[in-house]
C-alpha positions in Angstrom: 15.8 -37.2 39.6 13.8 -38.7 36.7 15.3 -38.6 33.2 13.3 -37.5 30.2 12.9 -41.2 29.3 11.0 -41.6 32.6 8.8 -38.5 32.2 6.7 -38.6 29.0 5.4 -35.1 29.7 9.0 -33.8 29.5 9.5 -35.6 26.1 6.2 -34.0 24.9 7.4 -30.6 26.1 10.7 -31.1 24.4 9.0 -32.0 21.2 6.7 -29.0 21.4 9.8 -26.7 22.0 11.5 -28.2 19.0 8.5 -27.6 16.8 8.0 -24.0 18.1 11.8 -23.4 17.6 11.6 -24.7 14.0 8.5 -22.5 13.2 10.2 -19.5 14.8 13.4 -20.1 12.7 11.3 -20.4 9.5 9.4 -17.2 10.2 12.6 -15.4 10.9 14.1 -16.6 7.6 11.0 -15.4 5.7 11.2 -12.1 7.4 14.9 -11.7 6.4 14.0 -12.6 2.8 11.1 -10.1 2.8 13.4 -7.3 4.2 16.1 -8.1 1.7 13.6 -8.1 -1.2 12.1 -4.8 0.0 15.6 -3.3 0.2 16.5 -4.6 -3.3 13.4 -3.1 -4.7 14.0 0.3 -3.1 17.6 0.3 -4.4 16.5 -0.6 -7.9 14.1 2.3 -8.0 12.8 1.3 -11.4 9.4 0.1 -12.1 9.5 -3.5 -13.3 7.8 -4.3 -16.6 4.3 -5.5 -16.3 4.9 -9.1 -17.5 7.7 -9.6 -15.0 5.5 -8.2 -12.2 2.7 -10.6 -13.1 5.1 -13.5 -13.1 6.5 -12.5 -9.8 3.0 -12.1 -8.3 2.1 -15.5 -9.6 5.2 -17.0 -8.0 4.5 -15.2 -4.7 0.9 -16.5 -4.7 2.1 -20.0 -5.2 4.7 -19.6 -2.5 2.0 -18.1 -0.2 -0.2 -21.2 -0.7 2.7 -23.5 0.2 3.6 -21.4 3.2 0.0 -21.5 4.4 0.0 -25.3 4.0 3.3 -25.6 6.0 2.0 -23.3 8.7 -1.2 -25.2 9.0 0.8 -28.5 9.2 3.0 -27.0 11.9 0.0 -25.6 13.8 -1.7 -29.0 13.7 1.5 -30.6 15.0 1.7 -28.1 17.9 -1.9 -28.8 18.7 -1.2 -32.5 18.8 1.7 -32.0 21.0 -0.2 -29.7 23.4 -3.1 -32.3 23.6 -0.5 -35.0 24.3 1.1 -32.9 27.0 -2.2 -32.1 28.5 -3.1 -35.8 28.5 0.2 -36.7 30.2 -0.2 -33.9 32.8 -3.7 -35.3 33.6 -2.3 -38.8 33.9 0.5 -37.6 36.2 -2.1 -35.7 38.2 -4.4 -38.7 38.6 -1.5 -40.8 39.8 -0.5 -38.3 42.4 -0.2 -39.0 46.2 -3.0 -40.9 47.8 -4.0 -42.7 44.6 
């Protein structure tokens, strides 16, 4: 049986799984944060003052830009890993029996 060191497609697949796992964990963390914030707002019940709301909106917009950047970077990395995996699968296929 070949080890991961002998099978580059398995290394690429492991890299892809690691990236997807990290992205999944990050999305889950942001979901927990959003749910916590929604619950806190519901408990507070009071309308925040306008200036505080504007500051919060600005902070959230900045954070949203950063998250979009991080997501784009992660998506690019996943696409690179998929392309690498596809290339390796094609290489393994072309080296198959009878070649």
